[in-house]
C-alpha positions in Angstrom: -26.1 -12.3 -187.3 -25.9 -11.0 -184.1 -29.1 -12.2 -182.5 -30.4 -8.5 -182.1 -33.9 -8.0 -183.2 -34.6 -5.6 -185.5 -37.9 -3.9 -185.7 -39.5 -1.4 -188.0 -40.4 2.3 -186.9 -44.0 1.5 -187.2 -43.6 -1.4 -185.0 -41.3 0.5 -182.3 -44.2 3.2 -182.4 -46.5 0.3 -181.5 -44.8 -1.4 -178.5 -44.3 2.5 -177.0 -47.9 3.8 -178.0 -46.6 7.0 -180.0 -47.1 7.5 -183.5 -44.4 6.4 -186.2 -44.0 10.1 -186.8 -43.1 10.9 -183.4 -40.4 8.2 -183.6 -38.9 9.5 -186.6 -39.0 12.9 -185.3 -37.0 11.7 -182.2 -34.7 9.8 -184.1 -33.7 12.8 -186.1 -33.6 15.4 -183.0 -31.1 12.6 -181.4 -29.1 11.7 -184.8 -25.7 12.8 -184.1 -25.9 12.5 -180.1 -24.7 8.8 -179.7 -26.7 6.1 -178.8 -30.5 6.7 -179.1 -32.3 7.1 -175.7 -35.9 6.5 -175.2 -37.9 9.2 -173.9 -39.0 8.6 -170.1 -42.8 8.9 -171.3 -42.3 6.7 -173.9 -40.7 4.2 -171.2 -43.9 4.7 -169.0 -46.3 3.8 -171.6 -44.4 0.9 -173.1 -44.3 -0.4 -169.5 -48.0 -0.2 -169.2 -48.6 -1.6 -172.6 -46.3 -4.5 -171.8 -48.4 -4.9 -168.9 -51.6 -5.0 -170.7 -50.5 -7.4 -173.2 -48.9 -9.8 -170.8 -52.5 -9.2 -168.8 -54.6 -10.1 -172.2 -52.4 -13.0 -173.4 -50.3 -14.6 -170.9 -47.3 -13.8 -173.3 -44.1 -11.8 -173.1 -42.8 -11.8 -176.4 -42.0 -8.7 -178.2 -43.2 -10.1 -181.8 -46.4 -11.4 -180.1 -47.1 -7.8 -178.5 -46.4 -6.1 -181.9 -49.1 -8.3 -183.6 -51.6 -7.8 -180.6 -51.3 -3.9 -180.9 -51.4 -4.0 -184.9 -54.6 -6.2 -184.6 -56.3 -3.5 -182.2 -55.5 -0.9 -184.5 -54.2 1.3 -181.6 -51.2 3.3 -181.3 
């Protein structure tokens, strides 16, 4: 084990507020171009979602954020 968290495409999509289809498309687009680079607009949305999750729960953990957004049924 490396200690590196592994999350599904769906969980990644929840954290960044995009659709799983968008994540899959971006993964395919970047497939042979080296390390995956998160698009800048996803980074901005992800930061906003992090702040929203923190404000609502007082927590900062990734698994909690995934559960929070899954429970809201929101992208």
